[in-house]
C-alpha positions as CSV (number, residue, x, y, z in Angstrom):
1,X,117.2,104.7,39.4
2,X,116.1,104.3,43.0
3,X,112.6,102.8,43.5
4,X,112.7,103.3,47.2
5,X,109.8,105.4,48.5
6,X,110.5,107.7,51.4
7,X,108.4,106.7,54.5
8,X,106.4,109.9,54.5
9,X,105.1,109.0,51.0
10,X,104.2,105.3,51.8
11,X,100.6,104.6,51.0
12,X,98.4,102.7,53.4
13,X,97.0,99.4,52.3
14,X,93.7,99.9,50.4
15,X,91.5,97.2,48.8
16,X,90.0,99.0,45.9
17,X,88.1,95.9,44.8
18,X,86.5,95.6,48.2
19,X,85.7,99.3,48.4
20,X,81.9,99.6,48.3
21,X,81.5,102.9,46.4
22,X,83.8,101.6,43.7
23,X,81.9,98.3,43.5
24,X,78.6,100.0,43.4
25,X,79.7,102.3,40.6
26,X,81.1,99.4,38.5
27,X,78.0,97.3,39.1
28,X,75.7,100.2,38.2
29,X,77.7,100.9,35.0
30,X,77.7,97.3,33.9
31,X,74.0,96.6,34.5
32,X,73.1,99.9,32.9
33,X,75.2,99.1,29.9
34,X,73.5,95.7,29.5
35,X,70.2,97.4,29.0
36,X,71.7,100.3,27.0
37,X,73.0,97.9,24.4
38,X,69.4,96.8,23.8
39,X,67.8,100.2,23.5
40,X,70.7,101.7,21.6
41,X,70.5,99.0,18.9
42,X,66.7,99.1,18.7
43,X,65.9,102.8,19.3
44,X,69.2,104.6,18.7
45,X,69.1,106.4,22.1
46,X,71.8,107.0,24.6
47,X,71.9,106.4,28.4
48,X,71.2,110.0,29.2
49,X,68.3,110.1,26.7
50,X,66.9,106.9,28.2
51,X,67.1,108.5,31.7
52,X,65.2,111.5,30.5
53,X,62.6,109.4,28.7
54,X,62.0,107.0,31.5
55,X,61.7,109.8,34.0
56,X,59.1,111.5,31.8
57,X,57.2,108.2,31.3
58,X,57.2,107.8,35.1
59,X,56.4,111.4,36.1
60,X,54.6,113.1,33.2
61,X,55.4,116.7,32.7
62,X,58.5,117.8,34.6
63,X,61.3,120.5,34.5
64,X,64.9,119.9,33.5
65,X,65.8,120.8,37.1
66,X,63.5,118.0,38.4
67,X,65.0,115.4,36.1
68,X,68.5,116.6,37.0
69,X,67.8,116.1,40.7
70,X,66.1,112.7,40.4
71,X,68.3,110.9,37.9
72,X,71.7,112.0,39.2
73,X,72.7,113.8,36.0
74,X,74.3,117.2,35.5
75,X,72.1,120.0,34.0
76,X,74.1,120.1,30.8
77,X,73.6,116.3,30.3
78,X,69.8,116.6,30.8
79,X,69.7,119.7,28.5
80,X,71.7,118.0,25.8
81,X,69.7,114.8,26.0
82,X,66.4,116.8,26.0
83,X,67.5,118.8,22.9
84,X,68.3,115.6,21.0
85,X,65.0,114.0,22.1
86,X,63.1,117.2,21.0
87,X,64.8,117.1,17.6
88,X,63.8,113.5,17.3
89,X,60.2,114.4,18.1
90,X,60.1,112.2,21.2
91,X,59.6,115.0,23.8
92,X,58.2,118.5,23.8
93,X,59.2,121.5,25.7
94,X,56.8,124.1,27.0
95,X,57.1,127.2,29.2
96,X,56.1,126.6,32.8
97,X,53.0,128.8,33.4
98,X,53.8,129.3,37.1
99,X,57.5,130.2,36.6
100,X,58.4,131.4,33.1
101,X,62.1,130.9,33.8
102,X,61.5,127.1,33.9
103,X,60.5,124.8,31.0
104,X,58.4,121.7,31.3
105,X,59.2,118.6,29.3
106,X,56.8,115.8,28.4
107,X,56.6,112.9,26.0
108,X,55.0,113.4,22.6
109,X,52.7,110.7,21.1
110,X,55.8,109.4,19.2
111,X,57.7,109.3,22.5
112,X,54.9,107.5,24.3
113,X,54.7,104.9,21.5
114,X,58.5,104.3,21.8
115,X,58.3,104.0,25.6
116,X,55.4,101.5,25.2
117,X,57.9,99.3,23.4
118,X,61.0,100.2,25.6
119,X,59.5,99.8,29.1
120,X,58.8,96.0,28.6
121,X,62.5,95.6,27.7
122,X,63.5,97.4,30.9
123,X,61.1,95.2,32.9
124,X,62.6,92.1,31.4
125,X,66.1,93.4,32.2
126,X,65.0,93.9,35.8
127,X,63.6,90.4,35.9
128,X,66.9,89.0,34.6
129,X,68.9,90.9,37.3
130,X,66.6,89.6,40.0
131,X,67.0,86.1,38.8
132,X,70.8,86.4,38.7
133,X,70.9,87.7,42.3
134,X,68.3,85.1,43.5
135,X,67.7,85.3,47.3
136,X,70.4,88.1,47.6
137,X,68.1,90.5,45.6
138,X,65.9,91.4,48.7
139,X,69.0,92.2,50.7
140,X,70.5,94.3,47.9
141,X,67.2,96.2,47.6
142,X,67.2,96.8,51.4
143,X,70.8,98.0,51.3
144,X,70.2,100.3,48.4
145,X,67.1,101.7,50.0
146,X,69.1,102.5,53.2
147,X,71.9,104.2,51.2
148,X,69.5,106.2,49.0
149,X,67.3,107.3,52.0
150,X,70.4,108.4,54.0
151,X,71.5,110.8,51.2
152,X,68.2,112.6,50.9
């Protein structure tokens, strides 16, 4: 068997481990999973469910479309997470009075109670990340802000 690659199929050198989008994705997944282990064990929720809950805790009553746009999740992911959260009694769904095609989601009292316990865990996780990064944290935040504002 000949392992020789014809010149037209030669690949250029590429440092995957130095490629910023790859590194950002891996870092985001790892840091997200660190927190997810805590809330999964304590509250039995998934990462998509956490994202819906935390967005509702932050924004109040919002549509699935709004959550989808703000938390970088596909509509089906938001809808599935919202369905499970409704079935668990953590959120409620109401028709939008201005546009009956849209629904508005909000936390129930049970959901607010859970988030009152969960948000301090998230704040502690953030504090641990900041401590791990030390002085580099401010630079990371500035870089992320530049990337996030550029894509708006």
